[in-house]
C-alpha positions as a Markdown table, in Angstrom:
| # | Residue | x | y | z |
|---|---|---|---|---|
| 1 | Met | 39.7 | -66.8 | -26.9 |
| 2 | Ser | 41.6 | -63.8 | -25.5 |
| 3 | Met | 41.1 | -62.7 | -21.9 |
| 4 | Arg | 41.7 | -59.2 | -20.4 |
| 5 | Leu | 44.0 | -59.0 | -17.4 |
| 6 | Gln | 44.1 | -55.8 | -15.3 |
| 7 | Val | 47.1 | -55.1 | -13.2 |
| 8 | Val | 47.4 | -52.1 | -11.1 |
| 9 | Val | 50.9 | -50.5 | -10.7 |
| 10 | Asp | 52.0 | -47.1 | -9.4 |
| 11 | Glu | 52.9 | -44.3 | -11.9 |
| 12 | Arg | 56.6 | -44.7 | -11.4 |
| 13 | Glu | 56.5 | -48.4 | -12.2 |
| 14 | Tyr | 54.3 | -47.8 | -15.2 |
| 15 | Arg | 56.8 | -45.3 | -16.6 |
| 16 | Ala | 59.6 | -47.8 | -16.2 |
| 17 | Ile | 57.5 | -50.4 | -18.0 |
| 18 | Gln | 56.8 | -47.9 | -20.8 |
| 19 | Arg | 60.5 | -47.2 | -21.2 |
| 20 | Ala | 61.3 | -50.9 | -21.3 |
| 21 | Ala | 58.6 | -51.5 | -24.0 |
| 22 | Arg | 59.8 | -48.5 | -26.0 |
| 23 | Ser | 63.4 | -49.8 | -25.9 |
| 24 | Glu | 62.2 | -53.1 | -27.4 |
| 25 | Arg | 59.9 | -51.2 | -29.9 |
| 26 | Val | 56.8 | -52.9 | -28.7 |
| 27 | Thr | 53.6 | -51.8 | -27.0 |
| 28 | Val | 53.3 | -51.9 | -23.3 |
| 29 | Ser | 50.7 | -54.7 | -23.7 |
| 30 | Glu | 53.1 | -56.8 | -25.8 |
| 31 | Trp | 56.0 | -56.2 | -23.4 |
| 32 | Val | 53.8 | -57.3 | -20.4 |
| 33 | Arg | 52.6 | -60.4 | -22.4 |
| 34 | Arg | 56.2 | -61.4 | -23.2 |
| 35 | Thr | 57.4 | -60.8 | -19.7 |
| 36 | Leu | 54.6 | -62.8 | -18.2 |
| 37 | Arg | 55.2 | -65.6 | -20.7 |
| 38 | Gly | 58.9 | -65.7 | -19.8 |
| 39 | Ala | 58.1 | -65.8 | -16.1 |
| 40 | Arg | 55.6 | -68.6 | -16.6 |
| 41 | Leu | 58.1 | -70.6 | -18.6 |
| 42 | Arg | 60.7 | -70.3 | -15.9 |
| 43 | Gln | 58.4 | -71.9 | -13.4 |
| 44 | Pro | 59.0 | -75.6 | -12.7 |
| 45 | Glu | 56.3 | -77.8 | -14.1 |
| 46 | Gly | 55.1 | -81.2 | -13.2 |
| 47 | Asp | 54.8 | -83.2 | -10.0 |
| 48 | Glu | 57.9 | -83.1 | -7.7 |
| 49 | Gly | 57.3 | -86.7 | -6.7 |
| 50 | Arg | 57.4 | -87.9 | -10.4 |
| 51 | Lys | 60.7 | -86.1 | -11.0 |
| 52 | Leu | 62.2 | -87.5 | -7.8 |
| 53 | Ala | 61.1 | -91.0 | -8.8 |
| 54 | Ala | 62.7 | -90.6 | -12.2 |
| 55 | Ile | 66.0 | -89.5 | -10.7 |
| 56 | Arg | 65.9 | -92.4 | -8.2 |
| 57 | Ala | 65.2 | -94.9 | -11.0 |
| 58 | Ala | 68.1 | -93.5 | -13.0 |
| 59 | Ala | 70.4 | -93.7 | -10.0 |
| 60 | Arg | 69.7 | -97.4 | -9.6 |
| 61 | His | 71.4 | -98.2 | -12.9 |
| 62 | Ala | 75.1 | -99.1 | -12.9 |
| 63 | Phe | 77.0 | -97.9 | -16.0 |
| 64 | Pro | 80.6 | -98.6 | -16.7 |
| 65 | Ala | 82.8 | -95.6 | -16.1 |
| 66 | Pro | 86.5 | -95.2 | -15.6 |
| 67 | Asp | 87.9 | -93.8 | -12.4 |
| 68 | Ile | 87.9 | -90.0 | -12.0 |
| 69 | Glu | 91.6 | -89.6 | -12.8 |
| 70 | Gln | 91.2 | -91.4 | -16.1 |
| 71 | Met | 88.1 | -89.3 | -17.0 |
| 72 | Leu | 89.9 | -86.0 | -16.2 |
| 73 | Thr | 92.9 | -87.1 | -18.3 |
| 74 | Glu | 90.5 | -87.9 | -21.3 |
| 75 | Ile | 88.7 | -84.6 | -20.9 |
| 76 | Glu | 92.0 | -82.7 | -20.8 |
| 77 | Ser | 93.3 | -84.5 | -23.9 |
| 78 | Gly | 90.0 | -83.6 | -25.7 |
| 79 | Tyr | 90.5 | -79.9 | -24.9 |
| 80 | Ala | 94.1 | -80.1 | -26.1 |
| 81 | Ala | 93.0 | -81.6 | -29.4 |
| 82 | Glu | 90.5 | -78.7 | -29.9 |
| 83 | Thr | 93.0 | -76.0 | -29.2 |
| 84 | Pro | 94.7 | -74.6 | -32.3 |
| 85 | Gly | 98.5 | -74.8 | -32.5 |
């Protein structure tokens, strides 16, 4: 089911929105829907506590890893292998 949303903007802002919509070759309504959808998707989702608990649980694990100098050397050698002649 679709719902109507009314947003009041001043004339200058409305003209700017019209120009933006026109530049993307969509209606003002479609431009606003896309913009709102994009803003909503950028918002963090979920419970902060759950995210922190997952990070803390992952940090409790010990994984084998070389020292930093060895890692940097391996990374650099990988870059050198990818660089053409």
